[in-house]
C-alpha positions as CSV (number, residue, x, y, z in Angstrom):
1,M,132.9,46.6,62.2
2,G,130.9,43.8,63.5
3,P,128.2,41.7,63.4
4,G,125.3,43.3,62.0
5,R,127.1,44.8,59.3
6,L,125.8,42.3,56.3
7,S,122.0,42.7,57.5
8,H,122.1,46.2,55.9
9,R,122.7,45.3,51.8
10,E,120.6,47.5,49.9
11,G,120.3,48.0,46.3
12,G,122.8,46.3,44.0
13,T,121.5,43.8,40.6
14,P,119.5,41.1,41.5
15,A,122.4,38.7,41.3
16,E,124.1,40.6,43.8
17,L,120.9,40.4,45.8
18,L,120.3,36.2,45.7
19,R,124.1,36.4,47.1
20,D,124.7,34.7,50.6
21,G,126.5,37.0,52.8
22,I,129.3,35.6,55.4
23,E,131.2,36.9,57.9
24,L,134.1,35.4,59.6
25,D,135.7,36.5,63.1
26,D,138.4,38.0,61.8
27,G,136.0,40.6,59.7
28,S,136.4,39.4,56.1
29,Q,133.5,38.8,54.5
30,Y,132.4,36.3,51.4
31,F,129.8,36.9,48.9
32,G,128.2,34.1,46.9
33,Q,126.1,31.1,46.5
34,I,126.4,28.5,49.3
35,V,127.1,25.2,47.6
36,A,127.8,22.6,50.7
37,R,127.5,22.7,54.2
38,D,128.6,20.0,56.3
39,K,129.1,19.9,60.1
40,T,132.5,22.0,60.0
41,S,132.5,24.4,57.3
42,I,130.1,26.0,54.7
43,T,131.4,26.0,50.8
44,I,130.2,29.1,48.6
45,A,130.9,29.4,45.0
46,E,131.6,33.7,44.6
47,S,130.7,33.6,40.9
48,L,127.6,31.8,39.7
49,Q,129.9,31.8,36.1
50,E,132.7,29.9,37.7
51,P,130.2,27.1,39.7
52,D,133.8,25.3,40.6
53,D,136.1,27.9,42.0
54,T,135.0,27.7,45.2
55,I,136.1,28.5,49.1
56,S,135.5,26.5,52.2
57,L,134.7,28.5,55.5
58,P,134.7,27.0,58.8
59,K,131.8,27.3,60.6
60,N,133.3,28.3,63.8
61,E,134.7,31.1,62.6
62,I,131.4,32.1,61.2
63,V,130.0,35.4,63.1
64,E,127.2,36.2,60.7
65,M,125.3,35.2,57.9
66,V,123.1,36.6,55.8
67,P,121.0,34.7,53.2
């Protein structure tokens, strides 16, 4: 399990394929729509049905991003 895993997303619904994939250095993965970026973090909404329910991920812990 390391960088490169997220780039092999195939199949799925159109909504799933439009989500961004982010993997952190601890191996955790997040999928969602990027809703904000700043110098230190990226914020994603994991569900478009709940756009106000977001999570901020520190940029210095991100090892891979797949749009």
